[in-house]
C-alpha positions, -999 to +999 in steps of 0.1 A: +000+000+000+027+025+010+047+016-021+018+027-042+004-006-055-028+004-072-047-028-063-037-024-026-048+013-027-081+004-043-088-023-017-078+001+012-101+029-002-130+006-007-126-009+028-123+025+044-154+039+026-174+008+035-164+012+072-173+049+072-206+042+055-214+015+081-207+039+110-226+068+094-255+044+086-257+033+123-256+069+136-271+089+108-282+118+131-250+117+153-269+106+184-247+078+198-213+094+197-199+066+176-199+087+145-178+113+162-150+088+163-145+093+126-131+128+134-099+117+151-073+144+144-098+170+132-097+194+161-060+198+159-060+195+121-086+221+115-067+246+136-036+239+114-057+243+082-072+276+095-037+289+102-027+278+066-056+298+053-074+266+041-049+266+012-028+241-007+000+251+017-014+223+039-039+199+024-068+186+044-054+150+046-020+164+056-036+185+084-056+156+097-026+133+097-007+159+117-037+164+139-040+127+145-003+126+155-010+156+179-041+139+194-020+108+202+010+129+214-014+149+237-030+117+249+005+103+257+017+135+273-013+136+296-012+100+306-042+088+286-022+067+262+011+048+263+039+068+246+050+038+226+016+036+209+017+073+202+051+069+186+038+041+164+011+064+151+035+092+143+060+067+127+032+055+105+024+090+092+061+096+086+065+063+067+035+073+046+051+106+037+026+126+058+032+152+085+031+136+120+027+167+142+030+204+145+066+209+133+062+185+104+030+203+093+051+234+084+028+256+105+049+279+128+022+298+146+020+307+183+001+280+203-023+307+214-033+314+178-039+277+171-061+275+203-080+306+191-088+287+159-101+259+180-124+283+199-142+288+167-148+250+162-185+242+155-183+216+183-175+242+209-203+244+235-205+264+267-168+271+266-159+234+262-145+217+231-148+179+230-115+163+218-111+129+203-082+114+222-069+079+226-062+053+253-043+035+225-044+024+189-080+015+181-092+029+215-103+064+206-128+082+228-145+116+231-132+137+260-151+167+271-128+176+300-098+190+282-089+225+292-078+247+263-050+262+284-036+226+287-038+223+249-020+256+245+008+245+269+011+212+249+013+230+216+039+254+229+060+225+239+054+208+205+067+239+187+101+237+204 
């Protein structure tokens, strides 16, 4: 797949589309929370995209890969996930030629500005933004307890 085999890519795409359709079909109106799990990496990724001006400077898939790496790194840094599993995720994105985090995304913005982009996320409610985080690979969950100042401190550290 990573070598570009067209049959492997076609299979992977068909498998991914079928899985997404199954999840959307089971939660068409987003009532169970299962559908939200499709958005791993999007909260961080959308902030990166916004900072890039939603341009070809950082494509959506690149932003989401970097966001996924950030979600796992944040999960590991805050004790939610084993660091070795987070490292496996970021290694996978690197092996696939995708950005695996903030520095690799090419976005050099202050953490406060990235968090400000997050404050405009459509999922923000009553000053709280739900984050998709991970207890490990294949163990993603929705966390409504994340403080944005904690995210800002994390992003500041990631930028170093």
